[in-house]
Each structure stands twice: as structure tokens, then as C-alpha cells.
N, C-alpha and C positions, 0 to 999 in steps of 0.2 A: 240481343239489344246489337243492333248495329253497330260499326265501330264508329267512333269518334272522329271527325276532321281535326281535334285537337285534341291531345289526349295528354296533359302533365300529370305524372305521380311523383310526392314526394318531394319537390323542386325545392332547393337552398339556394338561395342566393346571400353572400355574405363579403360585404365589403369592408378591405380593411382601410383604417386611418390612423394612421402613425400605429401606437399601440393599443389603439382600441379597435373592434369591430361593429361593422354596423349590420345587422339581420333584416334587410331589404325584402327578404319571402321565407316564409317559415313551414317548409315540411305542407307546401301548397301542393293540392288536388284539386285538377279540374278539366272537365269532361265538356266541350265545344262540338257539337254536331252539323254537318254540310247543311246552309241555308238560315243559321242565326240569327238572331240580331241582338245582339250582348252589349251592355252599357258595363263600363266598369267604373265604381265610384267608390269616394272618401276622401278622407282629408290629405293633405297634402302632406309627404310623407308614407303614406300607409301603403307603397309599392307597389301604384296601375301601374306609372310608366316603365319600370322593372319587371312588372309585368310584363307589360306590351313587348319590349324588347326582347327577353326570354321567346317568346311566341314571333315574332320576327325573326328571331336568327339574326340577332343585333348584339346580343349578348349569348353566355355560354353558363348554367346554372353551377356551380359547386357541387351538386348533389340531385338526385332523382332523376327521372327516365321521363323528354319528352317525345312523343307521336304524333307527326304529324300526316294525316291522310294513311294509315297504319304504320309507317316509315319511323323506325329510330333516330332521328335526326341530331341528337345529342353525341352520336358516335359518327359522326361523320367531318373529316377534315372541314378546317374554312373555306376550300375551294370549294368542298361540294356543297357545304352549308349555302355558301354565294350562290352558286346553280341554282338552288332548292330556291331561295331567297327569291330571287330575279326571275323567275316562270310559276310560281304557285302564288307567292303575295304582293301585296298592293302597299302601299304608307302614304299615308297621308297627314301631314304634320301641321301642328299651330302655325308654325314658320313658314310655312310652305315650300321652304329648302330646295329652290328653284336658281338653277346657276346665271349667275347674273349677267354672263358675258352672250346666253346664248337666246335666241327667240323662243318665243310662246313654241312654237313648230319643234323646234332644237330640243327643246326640253320635252315636251311631248314623245320624239323619239327616241330621246335617250335610252332606254332601257332596252330598246329593241336593238339599236348600233352594240349595245355593250352584249346582247346576246347573239349577235352573229348573223340577224336576219336581213335577207336582199333588200337592194333599195328599193327597188320597185314596190315590194309589200310593206315597208317600212313609210315610203310614203299614200300609198292608199290607206294606210291605216291611219296615219294623222291628219288626211283630208277628211276623213271621215268624223273621227273626231274632234276637228276644230269644228266641222259643220251640226256635230253635234249637241256639243257643248255652247253654241252660240259665240263658237272663238273665231269665223272665220276670216272676220276684218280684223283681227288683233294678231293674226298668225307670225307677221316680223316683227312685232313689238318685243321691247325688253320687258324683264320684271318690271324694271323701275318704270316704267311706260304704261305698266296695268294697274289697275286700282285692285283693290285686297282682294273684292269677291273675283276680279278676271284670273288673281291671281292662285286664286284658290281653285277653280277650274279648270287653269293649266295645271296643276299638280293633281287632281282626281283624274284628271285625262291620263298622264303619266301612269299616276297609279293603275290604272285600268289598260294600258295601252296591251300589256300584255296578255291579257285576259286569265287573270290568277283565282283562285279557287278562295282567296277570303282577303279582305281589305283591313289594314288597320290603321284607324283613325284615331290622332293623342291630338286632345281638344282644338279640332278642327276649328271651330269656329271663335275660338278664342282671341284674335286679331281682328273679328269682324263685326259691322253694328248687329243687332239681334236681327233685324231682315233680310242684311244678307246672310246673317249665319242659318236661319232659317230655311232658306231658298240651298244654302250649302248642304244642311241636313238634307233633304225633301232629293235632291241629288245624290247621295248615299244611298239613302232608303230606296231609289227607283233602282240602284244596281242591285239591292239586296231582294228585291222585288223578283227577279231574274234569276235566283239561285244566289247568287256570291254571298258567302257568310263574311259579317260586318259586324266585326270590333271595334267602340269607340268607347278612349278613356273621357270621362267628363267631368266637372266640379258643377255643370250648369242640371239642376235638379228639371228644369222643363224637356230639355234634351234626352236627360235619364230617365224621365218619364215615357216618354215615346218609344223606346226599346222592349219589345217582346222580354225579353231577361235581363233582369239588373243583378249583378254582383258588386256586393259592398266589403270593402276591404279596410283593415286596418292593424297596425302594427306588422306590416307583413302576410297577414295571412287574411282568409276569408271567413268574415263576421256573419254573413249571410247573401244567400242565392234563390234568387224565386224560382229557379228552376227546383228546389228541392217543393216547392209547396204549387197552389194554383200559378197554371200560365197567363199573367193578368195581359190584356189587352193595351197598344199603346193609346196613351191619348193624345188626338188630333190638337198639331198646332195651328193656333189661328192665321188666316192669309194675312203673308206678307208683305203689308202697303201696297196692295191692288198687284200682287207678283202673282204665278201660275201655282194651281193647288197643287196636292201630292200627284206625283208622278208615277203611272201606271205604266206594266209592261209595254213593250215596244211591239210591233205588231206588223209584219212586213218588209223587217230591216236584214240587214244581210246577216249570212251565217257569223258568228263569232262578234258581235257588237256588242258590248255591254254598256254604250254608253247610253243616257237618256235623252230624247227627243229633246232638240235646241227648245230654251224660252227664253226668254227676255235678258240680256246682257245683264250680268251682276255687276250694280256698283259699286 
């Protein structure tokens, strides 16, 4: 069996609240291969976001091992983990997490600035991302001047600007209306179609049903994983109010571009 992109073994995460302990993750084992599309689902408090934080190197387990692309990342220093995180993992959050004082273009460029990429290459990548995500006329707008859908497009562009192997999306449609949320999901699915591994945490059963694999969590443990049975096919979402249909892999784009083709702007 080929090595997994993400391999968790015996992961424990315990939070101490006063004299009590909360077991957010209990001896959790999980393998996710490159190119998979996984929905992590379950009730509030089931450990979904804690799992995502561990996979995204935003938190450390109390016990267990985590291998990313075959490398044990639980033994790395915080600085080494930050370097891996900046280059191999992209994040998309429910609340966007854009820097309020920065323009859309500057928010997209931020991971490249932190990684020390040369200004000329940064400018080229940002220009391509703005074009691909339908944001060229919003490049100089700050987050409070953008709609919710436009903010999430900026967030996805920022998440993919470093060409990561893995995208982690935590309730990416939670602050959006249904039509706009459906289009955001299609953008993420377009990236997955290009080979990027996609893990989405969601409470929304319609979004969960689209994933090719669903991991159901409860009380910090995996209660059901569809990878253990037949591999289901995702159910198509209905067209979103006249919006574009599901994205297909781009052709003829410059090498290294992970962005989907430009569609209509999200409202």
C-alpha cells in the first residue's frame, strides 16, 4: 500500500480545564491519501476542529504520531512546523481570517511574503490568482469593502498561492448564503480535481454528501469512515441560481497554477 499523505496513529488530545480533563481526541487513527476529498462530520464537540488543527500543525497532540508526506512532523520544533505549514498546507476558515488593513491582493500575497518569495514572482502569482478567481477589479479593496463570497474567494486564493499539497477547510460556507456557499464548494472541488487533497469540516449534510469519503466523529473518536466500505460517488449539487456548473480541470494554464478558471464574482 502506498504511503499516505496524512497518517495519524494513536492521536490523543487532552485539554485541562481547572481540575477536569476534556479528551478532545481519543486514540485516533486516520490515513488520507494524496488526492482524496474527505468530509469530516459530527456534532459540535465531537473533535472535528481539533482534528483539523492537529492535521494543520496548528496544535500538537498529547500522544501519538502524525506523519505528513511520510515525515514525522510531531517531532519538529515550532519553527520547523511553521515552515512545513506555510509551504504544504492551505487553510480556508468560516470567518475568512483576512487581515483587515490589507487589500485583497496583499492578503493573497501574504504567505509568499512570509516565505521570502521574490517580489516579482509574488506579483505574477497574485495577478494570476486575481484573474482566475474573478477578483481583478477588487484587487485594491480591503475586506470590509468585499462581499462574503468575495472574501472567501480571497481566502481560497491565499490558501492556494503557495501550491500546497493539502487544503483544510473548516466550515468554509458557514457565513455564506446557500448559492454563494455552493459556488465556494465548487471552487474547492476544482482544486481537488487538479490533485490537491481536500479535507472539509462541515455540519452541512449536503456538502458532506459531495465528498468521496466521509469520516463521522463522536466524542473525540471516529465512529464511521466510508473508506472502510464501498467508495461512494458524490451527489451533485443543483446549479446555484444560474451560476457556473461544477468546475473541471483547467487546460492550457501556466505551470503551477492551482486556481480554477474565472467565473462570475460571488455576491
